[in-house]
N, C-alpha and C positions, 0 to 999 in steps of 0.2 A: 286357204285363201292365203295366211299371212306370208307364207313360204313365197306363193306364185305372183303376189301383187307385190311387195312393199320387198324393194330395194334389200342390200346390205351396200355398207360403204358411202362413198360420198352421195351416190345414187338416192342412199335412203336419205339423206338430209335434204338432196333438191327436193325430192317429193314433200317431207314433212315440212319441210319451208313453206312452200307453197300452199300448200292445205292450212296450214297456221292465219298466211296470208289472205288467203279469199276467202277464210271464212269470217274476219273484221270487215273485208273488202262487201260482201254480201250487205250483211247487217246496215253497216254504210251508205249502199246503194240506194236500198230499201226505206230509209228514214231520212236521205239529207234535204232531199229536197220540202217535206215540209218542215222541218225544223227552221230550213231556211226562212220560207216563206210565213210560217203558223209563230214559230219562237222567236227570231230575230224579227221578222216584222219586212224583208223585202219582198217586192210585189214580183209576181211571177216574168213581167219582163227583166226588172232587174237581174232577176235569179239566172235567168237566160244568157242576155246580154253579158253578166260576169263569167259565169261558163264559156262561153261561148271565144271570149280574149283569154280568158285560160287556156282552151284545148290549142287556141294558137300555139301559144308556148309548147304546148306538150308535143305539138306536131316538129316544133325545132329543135327538141331535148336529143332526140336518139342519137344522132351521128355526132357533135360533140360531145354526150357523157359517155358513149360508145367508144370515141375516141381516146377520152380518159382511159376508162377500161382496159384501154391497151397498153396504155403509156403507165398508166400505177398501179397492176393486175386489176384482174375484175371484182375476187375477193371483197378486198378492202373496198372499193368503188361499191357494187352491188352493197355492202353493208352500211357505211356511211349514208348513201343513197335512201335508202330505206329506212334509216331511222330519221334521218332529214324529211322523208313521207311522214312519217306518223309526227315528226314536232311539228310539222304545217298540218296536219289533223286535229288536232288539239289545239292548234291556234284559232282553230275556227272559231271556237265556243268565247273566244276573248273578242269577238269581230263588234264591234261598238257603233261602226260606220258602216255605209257602202262603199268606200272607198279601201277601208282595211281590208274586207271582205275580198274585192276583187285583188287585192294585193295577195294575201293568202293562195285563195284558189289558183293564181298564177305558178306561184311559187311551189303550191301540191301540186299541179301541172306537171311544175319545171320534173320536180324531184320523184314523181310518181314516173312519168317515162322513162325519166334518165334513170332507173332502179330498174325498168324493163329491158332499156339494150343492155344494161353491165351483164343483168342474170343471164341473158341470150348467149354474151360471152363466154359467162362462166359456166357454164352445162357444156360446150365441147373442152374446156380448157382442165375442166374433172373428170370427164368422162372418156370411156376410149370409145371408138367408130364404130363397135359392132354392138353396142348400148345405148350407142347416144339418142337415137330416132326410137328407140322403144319404150327407153324412161322420158321421153320428153311425150308423148303417150300420155305415158301413166301419169305425168303432170298436168295434165288437159284433166283428165279423168276428174283426180281431186281436186282442180279447182271449181271444175261444174258442180261433186258435191259440196263443197267448201261452200263456195255461194250459197247453194241452194239452204244448205244447214244454215249459214248465217241471214240468210232470208227471212228463215222462220223464226229467228231470234228478233231481228228488225220488225216483224209481225208481229213479238209479244209486243212490241215496243210500242208499234201503234195500237194496239188495245189498250193501255195505260195509257198513250196519248198524254204526258206527262211532260214538262221539261228534263226533271231527271232521267226518262227513259232514253229520251232522245238524246240527252249528253250519255248518258252510258252507251251508246251504239256507237258515238263518235270516238269515247275511249279505248271500247272493245278496237277500233279500227287503226288507233294509235298503235296500239298495242300489238296488233297482230304484225305491224311494218314492222317495230321493233323486235319483236321475238323471231319472225323471219330472218333481218339482219344478225340478230346473234347466233341462229342457228347456221349461216353460213361461212359464221368466221370459226366452225368447228371443219371447215372444209380445210381441204390439203391447200396449202398455202402455193399459190399461182405465181412465178414470176412475170414480170410485165414483158413486152413486146422490146424486140432491139430498137435504138433510135434511127430514124430515118435517114436512107441514102443521102446523099448530098441532091438536089434538085427533086427529090421527092415530095408532092403535095402532102401537108398536115393533111388533109381529108380526101385520102386518093377516092375515095367510094364516089364522090359527088363526079370523078374524071372515069370513072368505070361506066361508059353506057351501057352494055350489055348488060350489066350485074343489076343497073337503074329499070331497065326492060324488063326486068323479070320483078322488080320487087311492083311495078303497076300494073303487070299482067298479075301478080298475084292481087293486088290493091281491089281489080276487076271483079276476081273471084268472090272477094272477101266482102263483094257488096249483098252477100247469101245474109250477112250477121241481123238488119237491118229488117231484114224480111220475117224473121221469128221476135223479135224485141218488138218491132213497130209498128210494121205492115200484118201482119196475122190476124192483130184484136179489129184495127179498124175495120178491113179486106170482111172479114166474121161480122163486125155490127152493120156495116154499112151498104154490102156488097153482096152479099147472101144472106137467105133465110134461116142457114144453119144456126142454131143456139149457141147463146151466148158466151155461155160455160166451155165450149167446147174450147175455145183461146186456153185455159187455164189444162184441159185436157192433154193437148195438142204442147205446150210449155213442158208439161212434167214426162211424156214420152220421150220429146226429144233430151231431156235430159238423162233420161234410164236411158236410151240407146246409145247417149255418147258414153256414160258410162259401163255398157257391158259392150260395144262395138270397135271402140276406140283402138283398143291393145291390140286385139284377135286383128283385126284388117289393116293397121300400122307393120306387125308382121311380117307380110306380104309384098313389102315399101320398104326398101330398105339401102336402095342404090338407083343413081341417077336414071336406067330406063324404067325403070319399074315409076318411078316417080313422075316421069311425062307422060307414061298412061297413064296414073293417077288422075293428073292433069286434065288430061284429055274424056277420060271416065266419068270424073265429074261435071265438066262441060255439056256431055251428055246428060247427064243425070239431073244437073240444074233445068236443062233447058224442059224438062219431062215437067220437072216440077213445075216450075210457068206456065206450062200448059193446064194443068192438073189444075192449076189455082184461076187459069181464067176459066176454066170450064164450071166452076162449082156457083160463076156468078148467074143468076137468075133460075136456079135449080131450086127444088123443093128442099125442107129441111131434112130428110133422111137421105137422097141424094148427096146435096151437096154436103154434108157430114160424111157420107161417105169418101166421094170427089177429094173432100180436104183431108182426109185422112191419109188418103194414097200421096197428095203433094208435099204433105209432114214427113210421112218415110221416105220419100225422095229429095227431101229439101236434106232431112237428118244424115243420111247417107251420100251425100255429093260432099255437105259438111266436113265429116269424119273423113273422107276421102282425099277433099283438096288439101286438107289439114299436114296432115299423114305427109304428101305429097311435096307440099312447102318446107316442112321441115328441111328432107333432103335436098330440097336445091337449095334453101337460103346457106345454110350450112356447108353444103359440099363445092359449092360455086365462089365460095368466099377465102380469101387468107389467111393462113393459120393462123397470122402473126395480127392481123384487123377483124379478128373476129366483133371486133366491140361493135366498131362504126359500120361494117357493112352489115350486122343484123341490127343496128340502130336505123339504117334507111330500109332494111326489106320491111319492120313490121313497123315502119311510119304508117302504111298503110291502113291501120287498124285503126288507129286516131284519127286517119281521113275519112273512113268508112263511118266510122262513129259520128264525128260532126259534122259532116256534110250528106250524109246518104240518107238520115232519116225525110231531110226537107228536099232530096232530090226525086226517090221514091215514092214520095205520098203523091206530088205533083204528078209522078210519072205512073204510080199504078193507083192508086185511091180515084185520081182526077181522072185520067184518061181511059181506065180500067182494061179490058181483053186487050185490047192493041197494044196497051203499054205492056202489060205480061208477057207478051210473045217476044216484043221488041227486046224486054229484057232477059230472056232464054236464047235470043241471037247473039246476046253480048254474053252471056255467060259462053257459049259454045265457042265464038269465036275466039274467047281467049284461053280455054282450054286445049285448043287444036294449035294456039298461037307460041303455047310454052314449048314445044319441042323446035324448034327452029330456035327461039329464044337461048335455049339452052345448049345447041349446036353452039352458037355466038360464041356465049359467055365462057362456054370448054376453049374453044380455038384460041381468044381472048387471053384466057387464065393460063394456058401453055404457051404461049406466043408471050406473057409478061414474065411466066418461067424461068422460059428460055433465054430470055436477055438478060436477066439480074441474077447472075451464077453466084456473084458475091458483091460487096461493095466496095463501089468505085472510089476511087482515092479521088480528094478535093483537088482541083487546080492551084 
């Protein structure tokens, strides 16, 4: 198992660094809301507002910090931002006023999302194209394992239910960021990208319309995230007769499926043609998932349980296939010297979906019910099918750009 899964060299460091960081993240996510409301004394509405303000910072952090990684080198930039995210986590424990909490939350989101963009630039910089997507799949697997294990540690803190227990989870998260950053410093040094050519915009990705379209399509497909995290427990409790405990079972099965299948499935998706097919397949599978969810409403407990199991299986397969396809498309169609800012834009969709998806899908699916599920399924299908022409457009744009700039032009 060790030989097959754990890579050697830089890939090993990337995988283990992300495992360490996800362990702390899982503990933090499990306990942070209760710490802020029960220990720090903020109301749920204050907590929600503060985190929403911080979320806005996170949305806009990817491109500028990704550009910084391009210009200063992704290894040092990622390590520095991870350390700052760790410091911000620890600073939460000093927040004795709501204003200070909002400032710290803002900085935490800024550094955490900036570090994510720098990490995405670091991965292709230290790996070759042959193992890039495979290692990215393994990073996703260990992230799921780490978050689940961290959530277990967070659960122990919830059982202990003391100020000290909650503070220990914050300390664990802070150390996980710093530890991950220190591990990344063991990676090979990556030289910064060349100076911009005369007349070239600082944030070139913001003028690359075809690539922005790819990012938007990927963001639409990422709406599968809040289905599992937010909608599933609400749907089971409010719209079906299935036992409420089924939520925990389906979440566990999702994690196990990702761990077992992400790497094998990714082996078949290594270039743009197969990545486009992956998006097409994900659109069809997620349409089936939404249809199954719609059919689970109004059924008896046994029937509803069986249909929900089918829906969950389709959901996790669509999620796995979409993830693998997105890594290929996101990396392959970004200029090698601008991976930081391009990955920063491409992965902004994750933050946007996490911020706006729960509210939008709750209104669409829980309030509207079956028609909402069918509409969402149609959106998934349309997004999956639209990736092919979008990739062709981006390929044409990239070829034209490469042909038009064989060398830096002399300044007038």
